[in-house]
C-alpha positions in Angstrom: 10.3 5.3 12.3 10.5 3.1 15.4 10.7 -0.6 15.9 7.3 -0.6 17.7 4.5 -2.5 15.9 0.8 -2.0 15.8 -1.7 -4.7 16.5 -5.3 -5.2 15.7 -7.7 -3.9 18.4 -11.2 -5.3 18.1 -12.4 -2.7 20.6 -12.3 0.0 18.0 -14.4 -1.1 14.9 -14.3 1.0 11.8 -17.1 1.4 9.3 -16.1 0.3 5.8 -16.8 2.2 2.6 -15.3 2.2 -0.9 -13.9 5.6 0.0 -12.0 4.3 2.9 -11.9 2.9 6.5 -11.8 5.2 9.4 -12.2 5.2 13.1 -15.7 6.8 13.9 -13.9 9.3 16.2 -11.8 10.7 13.4 -13.3 10.1 9.9 -11.3 11.6 7.0 -12.9 14.2 4.9 -13.3 12.0 1.9 -14.8 9.1 3.6 -18.5 8.4 3.6 -19.5 6.8 6.9 -22.9 5.0 6.9 -25.2 4.5 10.0 -24.9 1.4 11.9 -26.8 -1.7 11.2 -29.9 -2.2 13.5 -29.0 -3.6 16.9 -29.8 -7.2 16.2 -27.7 -9.7 18.0 -27.7 -12.1 15.2 -26.5 -9.5 12.8 -24.0 -8.1 15.2 -22.4 -11.5 15.5 -22.2 -12.2 11.8 -21.9 -8.9 10.0 -19.6 -6.3 11.5 -17.0 -3.9 10.3 -13.4 -5.0 10.5 -11.1 -4.0 13.5 -8.8 -1.0 13.2 -5.2 -1.5 14.3 -4.6 0.4 17.5 -2.0 3.1 17.1 1.1 2.6 19.0 4.2 4.8 19.7 5.8 3.9 16.5 4.9 4.3 12.8 5.7 0.8 11.4 2.5 -1.0 10.6 1.6 -4.6 10.7 -1.1 -5.9 8.2 -3.1 -9.1 8.7 -4.7 -10.4 5.6 -7.4 -11.7 7.9 -8.3 -8.1 8.5 -10.2 -8.0 5.3 -10.8 -11.7 4.3 -10.1 -13.0 0.9 -8.3 -10.6 -1.4 -9.1 -10.0 -5.1 -7.4 -12.7 -7.3 -4.8 -13.5 -4.7 -6.0 -16.1 -2.0 -5.3 -15.5 1.6 -2.0 -14.3 2.9 -1.8 -15.7 6.4 1.4 -14.2 7.9 1.9 -10.6 8.9 2.8 -8.0 6.3 5.0 -5.1 7.2 5.8 -1.8 5.7 9.6 -2.0 4.8 10.8 0.8 7.2 13.9 2.7 7.0 16.7 1.2 9.1 16.2 2.9 12.4 19.0 4.5 14.5 18.0 6.0 17.8 19.9 9.2 18.7 23.5 8.7 17.5 23.8 5.0 18.2 25.0 3.2 15.0 23.4 -0.1 13.7 24.9 -3.2 15.3 27.9 -4.6 13.4 26.4 -8.1 13.6 23.4 -6.9 11.6 25.6 -5.6 8.9 27.6 -8.9 8.8 24.4 -10.8 8.5 23.2 -8.6 5.6 26.3 -8.6 3.6 26.8 -12.3 3.9 23.2 -13.1 2.9 23.3 -13.8 -0.7 20.0 -14.2 -2.6 20.0 -17.7 -4.4 18.5 -17.4 -7.9 18.5 -19.2 -11.1 18.6 -16.0 -13.2 21.6 -15.5 -15.4 24.2 -13.5 -13.6 25.0 -11.7 -16.9 21.4 -10.6 -17.2 21.4 -9.3 -13.7 24.7 -7.4 -14.2 23.2 -5.8 -17.4 20.0 -4.8 -15.5 21.8 -3.6 -12.4 24.1 -1.4 -14.5 21.1 0.3 -16.0 19.0 0.7 -12.8 21.7 1.5 -10.1 22.4 5.1 -11.2 18.7 6.0 -10.7 18.1 4.5 -7.3 19.3 6.7 -4.5 19.5 6.4 -0.6 17.0 8.6 1.4 17.9 9.6 4.9 15.4 11.2 7.3 15.5 12.8 10.9 12.7 13.3 13.1 12.5 14.8 16.6 10.3 12.9 18.8 9.1 13.4 22.4 10.3 10.9 25.0 10.0 10.3 28.7 13.4 12.1 29.3 12.9 15.0 26.7 13.1 15.1 22.9 15.2 12.7 20.9 16.3 12.5 17.3 15.3 9.4 15.3 17.1 8.7 12.1 16.3 6.2 9.4 17.0 5.4 5.8 15.0 4.3 2.8 15.2 4.5 -1.0 14.0 6.5 -4.0 13.8 6.2 -7.6 14.9 9.2 -9.8 12.1 10.3 -12.1 13.7 13.4 -13.8 17.1 14.8 -14.4 16.2 18.0 -12.5 15.8 16.1 -9.2 12.4 14.7 -8.8 12.4 11.4 -6.9 9.6 8.9 -6.2 9.5 7.2 -2.9 7.0 5.8 -0.3 5.1 8.0 1.9 6.0 6.0 5.0 9.6 6.8 4.3 9.3 10.6 4.7 6.2 10.9 6.7 6.8 13.1 9.8 10.3 13.8 8.9 12.0 17.1 10.0 14.6 16.8 7.4 15.4 14.7 4.4 18.7 14.1 2.6 19.5 12.1 -0.5 23.0 10.5 -1.1 24.1 11.1 -4.7 27.5 9.5 -5.3 29.5 10.9 -2.4 27.4 14.0 -2.0 24.6 14.3 0.6 22.0 16.7 -0.7 19.0 18.3 1.2 15.6 17.2 -0.2 12.2 18.7 0.2 8.7 17.0 -0.1 7.0 17.9 -3.3 3.8 16.0 -2.4 2.4 12.9 -0.7 -0.6 10.6 -1.1 -0.9 8.7 2.1 -3.9 6.6 0.8 -1.5 4.9 -1.7 1.8 5.3 0.3 3.5 7.2 -2.3 5.5 10.5 -2.2 7.6 12.7 -4.4 10.7 14.6 -3.1 13.1 16.9 -4.9 16.7 17.8 -4.6 18.2 21.0 -6.2 20.4 19.1 -8.6 20.5 18.7 -12.3 22.1 16.1 -14.5 20.7 13.2 -12.5 20.0 9.9 -14.2 16.3 9.2 -14.5 15.1 5.6 -14.3 13.8 4.0 -17.4 10.1 3.5 -16.7 8.6 0.2 -17.8 5.1 -1.1 -17.5 3.5 -3.4 -14.9 0.5 -4.2 -17.2 2.2 -7.2 -19.0 4.0 -8.8 -16.1 4.0 -12.7 -15.9 4.3 -14.9 -12.9 7.8 -16.5 -13.1 9.3 -13.4 -14.8 12.8 -12.6 -13.6 13.4 -9.3 -11.9 15.8 -7.4 -9.6 15.3 -5.2 -6.6 17.5 -2.2 -6.0 17.6 0.0 -2.9 19.3 0.6 0.6 18.5 -2.4 2.9 19.7 -1.4 6.4 21.2 1.7 4.8 23.5 -0.2 2.4 22.8 1.8 -0.7 23.2 0.5 -4.2 22.3 -3.1 -3.1 20.8 -5.4 -5.8 18.9 -8.7 -5.2 17.2 -10.9 -7.8 14.4 -13.3 -8.1 11.2 -13.7 -9.9 7.6 -12.4 -10.0 5.9 -14.8 -7.5 2.3 -13.6 -7.9 0.3 -10.7 -9.2 -2.8 -8.7 -7.9 -2.1 -9.1 -4.3 -3.9 -6.4 -2.0 -3.7 -5.3 1.5 -4.8 -2.3 3.7 -3.6 -0.3 6.5 -6.2 1.4 8.8 -3.8 2.3 11.8 -3.8 6.1 11.1 -7.6 6.5 11.2 -8.0 6.5 7.3 -7.1 3.8 4.8 -3.9 3.2 2.9 -4.8 0.9 0.1 -2.3 -1.4 -1.6 -4.0 -2.8 -4.5 -2.7 -5.1 -7.4 0.7 -5.4 -5.8 3.5 -7.3 -7.4 4.9 -10.1 -5.2 8.4 -11.2 -5.7 10.9 -13.5 -4.0 13.9 -10.9 -4.3 15.2 -10.2 -0.9 13.7 -7.0 0.4 14.5 -5.7 3.9 14.1 -2.5 5.9 15.4 0.3 4.0 14.4 -1.0 0.6 11.1 1.1 0.8 10.8 3.4 -2.2 13.4 1.5 -4.2 13.0 0.0 -7.6 11.7 -3.4 -8.7 12.9 -3.8 -12.3 12.9 -6.3 -15.2 16.0 -7.6 -16.8 16.0 -4.9 -19.4 16.6 -2.4 -16.6 13.1 -0.9 -16.7 11.4 -0.1 -13.4 8.1 -2.0 -13.0 7.3 -1.3 -9.4 8.1 0.6 -6.1 9.1 -1.8 -3.3 6.9 -1.1 -0.2 6.0 -4.2 1.8 7.4 -7.5 3.2 6.0 -10.5 4.7 7.5 -11.8 7.9 6.5 -14.8 10.2 7.7 -12.9 13.2 5.4 -10.7 15.2 8.3 -8.3 16.0 9.1 -5.6 13.6 12.7 -5.7 14.8 12.9 -9.2 13.4 10.9 -8.3 10.3 13.6 -9.1 7.8 13.2 -10.8 4.3 11.2 -14.1 4.3 11.5 -14.1 0.4 8.2 -12.5 0.0 8.1 -8.8 -1.0 5.5 -6.6 -2.5 5.8 -3.5 -4.8 3.4 -1.0 -5.9 2.9 -1.4 -9.9 4.7 1.4 -11.6 1.9 2.1 -14.0 -0.2 3.3 -11.0 2.8 4.8 -9.0 3.9 6.9 -12.0 0.4 8.3 -12.5 0.3 9.3 -8.8 3.8 10.8 -9.0 2.8 12.9 -12.1 -0.1 14.3 -10.3 2.0 15.2 -7.3 4.7 16.8 -9.4 2.1 18.9 -11.2 0.7 20.0 -7.7 -2.6 18.4 -8.3 -4.8 16.8 -5.6 -4.4 13.1 -6.3 -7.7 11.6 -7.4 -8.9 8.0 -6.8 -12.0 6.4 -8.1 -15.0 6.7 -5.9 -18.5 4.9 -5.9 -20.1 6.3 -2.7 -21.5 3.4 -0.5 -21.0 2.0 2.8 -21.1 -1.8 3.1 -20.5 -4.7 5.3 -19.4 -8.2 4.6 -21.9 -11.0 4.1 -21.0 -14.6 5.1 -23.0 -17.8 5.0 -24.4 -17.3 8.5 -25.6 -13.7 8.0 -26.9 -14.5 4.4 -29.1 -17.0 6.0 -30.2 -15.0 9.0 -31.2 -12.0 6.8 -32.6 -14.1 3.9 -30.3 -12.4 1.5 -30.2 -15.3 -0.9 -26.3 -15.4 -1.0 -23.6 -16.8 1.2 -20.9 -14.0 0.5 -20.8 -10.4 -0.9 -21.0 -6.9 0.4 -24.3 -5.8 1.8 -25.0 -2.1 1.0 -25.7 -0.4 4.1 -26.1 3.1 2.9 -25.7 5.2 -0.3 -24.4 8.6 -0.4 -26.7 11.1 -1.9 -25.8 12.3 -5.5 -22.9 9.8 -5.6 -22.2 7.6 -8.6 -23.8 4.7 -6.8 -26.9 6.8 -6.1 -27.1 8.0 -9.7 -26.8 4.4 -10.9 -29.6 3.2 -8.7 -27.9 1.2 -6.0 -30.0 0.9 -2.9 -29.6 -0.1 0.8 -30.0 -3.8 1.3 -28.6 -4.6 -2.2 -25.9 -7.2 -2.0 -23.0 -6.5 -4.3 -21.7 -9.9 -5.8 -19.5 -8.5 -8.7 -17.9 -5.4 -9.8 -16.5 -5.4 -13.3 -14.6 -8.7 -13.6 -14.1 -8.9 -9.8 -16.2 -11.3 -7.7 -17.1 -9.6 -4.4 -16.9 -11.6 -1.2 -15.9 -8.9 1.3 -16.0 -5.2 1.8 -12.2 -5.3 0.9 -13.0 -6.7 -2.5 -15.2 -3.7 -3.1 -12.4 -1.3 -2.2 -10.0 -3.2 -4.3 -12.2 -3.4 -7.3 -13.1 0.4 -7.3 -9.4 1.4 -6.8 -8.3 -0.8 -9.8 -10.3 1.6 -12.1 -9.8 5.2 -12.9 -12.0 8.2 -12.4 -14.5 8.3 -15.1 -14.6 4.6 -15.9 -17.9 3.0 -16.2 -18.2 -0.4 -14.4 -21.0 -3.0 -14.2 -22.0 -3.7 -10.7 -24.0 -6.9 -10.2 -26.2 -7.0 -7.1 -28.8 -9.3 -5.6 -31.9 -7.3 -4.8 -34.1 -9.6 -2.9 -34.3 -12.7 -5.0 -33.5 -10.8 -8.3 -30.1 -10.4 -9.8 -29.5 -7.0 -11.4 -26.7 -5.3 -13.3 -26.2 -1.6 -12.7 -23.7 0.6 -14.7 -21.8 2.9 -12.3 -19.7 5.8 -13.7 -17.0 6.3 -11.0 -16.3 9.8 -9.8 -13.4 11.4 -8.1 -12.9 11.2 -4.2 -11.1 14.6 -4.2 -12.8 17.2 -2.1 -15.1 19.5 -4.0 -13.8 22.9 -4.5 
């Protein structure tokens, strides 16, 4: 990964659907792209798809919460969110010593009992490994090798390791440090839309992590984070669960990577922590660290600001099990294209609401079609989730499993209707 960031580019709008966001030029195969709204100046000014981040020369992403408006159960996150990238080395140049000194001297302040931290760390440390990647990239003076380091959580004694997709994406070679040994690893499977991947080393007798549950987490609960920030493996930081149900999205690759129901913590997380463990004080893994928030617009300065985000382990473990079984990972799918309604557009179009998601099109024979959703319906609630933007639609659908039946409340004209939608899989039909 490089230190070059992406920024939003309003000149390249994407059409939003519950199956994903995509640039019209390169829609992913599982994304249903609806037709455009009529060319009405008032509509164009008030209801429009969100911008797609322009792709730059690197692969580290910046996420602005403003990209999708209010997020389910979370409120607005106003600073930039970054993938926690591996610590990058260009060619054979080592990391600057000053950086190492700053990292090793920066101690996370916490009120958590040091004895509890020590006990939890003792349980988790053997199951979190350093993941190193190498990638050959083209440059102005020929090809060059980029190296980076991330983290991974051991799932099975026979060498299966869970990490983030962005840690291993595009790597020519992957190695895992086990004690003093450096062992080659191969990719078992990836799910870019959830930023998860499983890799494997040919090694037995590894120590699998004790997998906990993210379902019963409480705000204020004490936790630890374990990983390899800046390549410093076996690093432990501590803090609390700061918030739950945060969500964010990355559209820079032409399809959406959805981070839904994230666990927010104040444990120090830095580049290289990606794929590492967030664990409770019983030493049980409750999340996979993936994102940080930084007030700086430069990825090179995107170090811990005390706000990190982890993918819930209940979800991550389910994806990992599907990847290990060589299955195509399935995500819940409804089959609509929609755009955000605000107060202005709601009034201009006489929709009778000031927020929601206007159904622009319905895919034939999709769950939405079978349930009776129609174009011009305005979705205001899915299950227990109030819908104010198209991002809320995506988040609400992804929070359910394939086969779940959810109530979708819509405004159709002046009438409020409740439709039952049985969600299907977004996996390509065989």
